[in-house]
N, C-alpha and C positions, 0 to 999 in steps of 0.2 A: 215489202221487203226493206229494209235499213241496210247500207253500206257504210264502213267505217274502215279509216287507216290511222294508223301512229307510226313516227317514225323519228327518227336522229339522222342527222347528217352534218355537212363539215361546216354548215353555220349556226348550228344550234351546239354541239358537242365538241368537245376536244379530243383530240387523236385515240389517247388511251382510254377513252369510256367509247370511242366506236368502236374501236379492238374488241371490248368484252362482247360484242353482240354480232360480231363479223362472223357468217357461216356459208363454208364451204359447199360449193355446189352437192357434193355426195351426201352432206347434212341435211339438207334441206328436206326431203322425205321425212327422214324419223321426227324433224322438230316439227314440219305441220302437222303429223299424224297426233305428236304431243298436244299440241295446240287444240286440234279439234278434240281431243277425249277430253282436254280440262275442260274446254267449253262445252262439252256434252256432258259432262257433270249436272248441268242445269237444264230440266225439261225443258225451259225457254229457249235456249242454245243448242238444241237438239241440229246438227246436219248443218252445220254453219260453213259457207266458202270461206277457204283461206288461201293466201299466197303469199309468199318473202320475195323481198328484194333486197338483196345482199351486196353491196360491192365496196371499197377501199372507201368512198365518200357519203354511204349512207346504208340503213338497212332500216327498211319498212313493212309493214306488216299491211294487208290488206282484208278484210272481211267481208262478208254479204250473209244477211240472215234474217228472220221474222224480226229480231229487236236488237239494238246496238247492245254491244257488250265494252264495252270502251275501257270502265276499269277493270273488269277482268282479264284483258287482253295486255293491257299494261302491267299488272299484278305479274300474270305470267311472264312477261317479257324480262321484267325487272329480275323475275326468280332465276331465270335461264341465264340470265348475266351476270347474277351473285351482285348484284345492288338493291337500293333500298326504292321502293316505286317513288319515294318523295325525289329520289336524288332523280333517276330516269325520268319522272313527269317534269323537272327542271328544265331539263335538257332536250324535250322531247317536243313535236307537233301532233297533234289530233285533229283528225279531220272528218267530216261525216257526209253524206248525200253528195250534193254539187262539189262543195267543194274538195271529195275524196277524186271527182271525174277530174275536176280541173289541175290537181295536182299531179295525178297520173298524166292526164295530157301532157302539160308544163315539161314532165322529167323525162317522159319519151323524145319530147322535143328538143331536150338539150339545155332548155330555159331555165333549169335548176342545177345545172351541174357548177363544178367550179371552173371548169373551161367551157363559158357560154358556147352552144352551138355545137358541142362536142356530138358525134355519133356512135361511141362504144357504149353508151347506156341504152341504147334500144336494142344492140344485141344480149347486152344482161338482161333488160328486162325479159326479151322472148326465151332466153333461157330459165330464166324463174316462173315462167307459165308453163313453160315444158316439163319442169320440175315439180310444177303444183298438180299440174295433167298425171304425171306418173304417180305421184302420191296420192291422186282417186281425192285430192281437195279441193278440183278447181268446177264449179257448175254453172250455171247459165248464166248469171249475173256478173262475177267476177269475170266469164272469159267474155262476156259482151264488151265490158268495162276496156281489158286490156288488148281485145281487136279493135276498139274504136280508139285506143291512145296510139297503137301502130299505124291506124289510117291518117288519124290527124298528125302525127309525124313525118309520114310521108307527104303529106300534105303542103306541111310548114317546110320544108326540106327542099322541096319541089318550087314553091311559091315565093319564096323568100331568100334570102342571101343570108341567113340566121348563122351559116358555117363559114360563112368567106374569110373572114378575117379572127378567127379565133388560131390560138398557139395551144398544141396538145402538150400533155407534160412530158412526154417524149421528147418534143421537141424544147422545150422551157428546160430540161436534163442538159440537152446536149449546148444550151445558149449557157448556162451555166458553167459547164464544161469549158466552154471556150473563153472565158473571163478567167482561168483559174490557170489553165495551160496555153502558151503562147499556140501551141501546134498541136491539132488535135490527128494529126497524122502519125505523130511520132510518138502516142501514149498505148500501152494495153489495156483493154477493155474486157472487163469479165461482169457478166450476166447471171443470175442467181435466180432459177425458175426456167421454166420455158411456156408459161400460158401466154394469150393474149397482149396483155399489158408488155410484156418482156421482148415477145416478136415485134413490138409498134416501136420499144424504144431501140433495138438494135439494127432496126431499120434506119432509123435515123442516125443513129453513132454510126453505122456501116457506109452512110452516103458521105460522109467525112474522112474514108479511107484510115481509118487507126493503124497503129503498127500489126496488131494481132487483136482478134476478137474470142474469147473462150466463153461456153456456156456449162454451167455447174447445175446438174438437176438432179431430184431423187430418184427419176426413173431415166437411164443412160439413151434408150432408144429413143424416147420424147425430144431428149438431148441434144441427140445426134444429127434428127432430123433439120432442127434449127440450125446446129452447127453447120452442117453443109451446105443449108441454104446460103450462109456468108462466109466460107470459106475459114470458118473458126474448128476449135476442136472442143471437146469435148470432156468435162469430168464428174467425178460424183459428189454428192455434198461432202461425204467423210471426206476428201481431199483439201477442203476447203482450209482448216487450220494451217496446213503445211507449206499450199501454194498463194494464201492470201496478199503475202508481200511481191509477187510478182508482177503485181496489176497497180495500174494508176487512178483506175475508175473502176469502180464497182457498183452495179445497178439491181437492186434485187425486189421480185417481186412473187411471194411464194405464196400457200394457202397455209403455212405452218402455224399452228396454235401458239407457238414460243419462238424468242427468236434464234436465230441461226446462226447469226455473229454476233461474238460474245467480244465485250472489253477486253479479256485477256488476249484472244486469238489478233485483234485488232494491234493491241501493245506490241505484241512480238513480233507483227509482220511490220511494225515502224523501224522497233529495232534492227532487223534486219535490211530495214531501207535506207537507215541510216537518215532517218527522217524526213525523205522526200516527201511531199504532198499527197495523200491521198483523196482520193472524189469520191463521194458514197453518195447514193441517193436509193431514200429505201420507200418503195412507193405499196408496200402492203400492211394492211390492215388487219389482225395486229400486226404490230413492228416485227421486220424478220432482223433489223441491227437493235442492240442493245442502247437505250438512249443517251445511258452517261460515256456512248463513244464520241456523242457529240463535244464534251468536255476538253479531249484529247487537241493539244497543239496543233499538230500536223495534220489532222482532218478536219475534212468540210463536207458534212454530214447535212443530208434535206431529207427533209417527208413530202407527204403529199402537202399537208399543211404549208409548208415552207415553200411551197413553188405556187402556192396560191397569187403570191403578189405578183410573180413574173408572167403568168400568165393572164391577168387581168390588165389588157390593152386592147386599144383600137375601140374602145367602148364608145364612142362618138358615132364612129362607122356603124354599129350594129344597132343604133335605137330606132332606127328607120324600120328596119328588118324586126325586131323585137316587137313591135306594135304590130305590125301585118301577123305575125305569130301568133299574138295574142287573142287578136278577132278571129282568127279561124282557132283557135281553143274555145273563144266564147259560144261558137256557133257548134262545136261539136258537144259542150256541155249542155249546151240547150237542148241536143237533138238526144243526148245520153238519159237526159233527166226525164224525157219525152216519153223513149220509149220504158225507161220504168216508172211513168206513171200508167200507162197503157197497161202494164203487169201487176196493178194494183189491185188487192182481192176485191169481187164483185162488190158493189155499192158505194165502193169507196171514189173519190172527186177523179175522173178521167179513166179508171181501172178499167176496161172493155175486155182484155184479154181472157181473164177467166170467165166472163159471162159468154165470151164466144166458143170456150170450152164447153161450156154449161150446157148453151145451144145445140153445138156438135153433138156431144153425149144423148141429148133427149131425142135428135134426129135417128141419130142412128139406134136408138131404141123403139123407136117409131117405126122406121123400115124393118126391123129384125121382126118384129112381131108382124107386118103385112108381108114379108114374104115368106113365114115359117105358115102363115092361114093360107098362102095361095099354092105352095109346096104340099098342104094337106090336102086343098082342092085337086089339084092336078093329079095326086095318087089315086082319089076317088072316082078320075076318070072324064073331070067336070071339062068341057069346052074352054080351052087356051085363052080365046078370044076373050072366053067371059071374066076368066080368072084374074087377065091384064085388066081389064077393065075395072074389076072389083078389087085391084090389089091399088091400083092408081086415085081410086075415090077414096080408098081409106086413108092411105097418106095424107091426100088434099084436105079431106076433114078434121083428120089430127091437127095436121100443121094450121089451119085456118079457125080452129076452134075457140082457141084462147082471144085473137084479135075478132073475132064475130061478138064474143061476149063484151069485150070492153067498148065496144062501138054501142053497145045496146045498155051501159050502162052507167051511171053518173049524172048528172044536170047537163045542161043545153052546151053550156061552154065547155065542160069534160069532154063531153061527145065532139064537137068542132076541132079540140084540139087532137084529139084522138085519131080522129077521119084525117086530119089534114097530115101526121106522121104515118098511118097507114097507105095511104093516096102517093106518099113519096116514097116510100117501101115496098108495095103492091103494084101500084099501076105505072111505071118507069117509061114502058112501052110508049103507053097514052103522053106523056111528058115530053117525050123526044119526038114524037109526031104531029104535037100539041091539038092533038084529039081530045 
């Protein structure tokens, strides 16, 4: 079984390119089905397991199958994003086997995040796994990979202080807003969206007691739930153009595939505000706010990439925790690869699970034959004790026949080696008692 992965993240690809490969959670099922169908066109890649992790900082495809199909997977992803395979390859990373496990474990543990040690990625990975399960794309191998990722992440968080000195994107946004406005209690804040990231950002801003909070969302019900929590109001996305000027700070993070706050709307808002400054944070990938807005003189617009420098603090305090986390990950990788080796085809180095399955199947076949024979004898009125004796003798003979044949075959050295193995396997009670 081969395991491979490819992806782009905040360290390899610019924001606009990452935006082309952002998949909303409700898009994952049809996307996975399309990928599997594409792989299935080749007989060598039938039944490939697949999963997709898509966040604001990364899009990653994980696959498991009889043979790796890295080039095919990369070509499919490039086509889905409308870019050339060469362009995608120049901004992506490709991994196989143990490197896939190491990467997945590091991602789950927050070691590959823009915010070192952040915990949000673990929930996003779990959502991706559930989506793959729903799509019927997750098999034994990838399920084992991700379950071990979650276990490693839990151990890292409980055994190290990897997240103790981290600064979240939401906290960074509050810090930047504090640099622009003298008193955050006097500003009006608008949150666009009602997802997990907006909830986190709203929590941080609410702690500074702003003058007012508003939530703009596609569905009023979900927006109202969040607004009620923070004592704010709720509005529809369609109301944004007319009300944008009312707010000093706008934080946006939706799953929209197109910008929802355009240059024209912001220009009109600035005129109504008489060019009082506007603080804007676009946490969405793809962008919620048109990039041209950043050029306006009275707008301070930050993207997820712009916040990266703010959150990279306290690195020295985290180095010991990182080293501890990497050691835990090393052990996890070794354990996963051992599991993979055990599941290798019978005859391959270390591959014992298929052999165990074959042995069990052979034993079941012998058992079924002897039971069928015993039932026939009982139906004829044979003595029960005699039938049981015949059944046990028949099973014992079938199971020992091959072993006895091997003990009689070959030269003296081979027979001696066989005898040692047989003794270890069949005479365990004697070895324990010293007889």
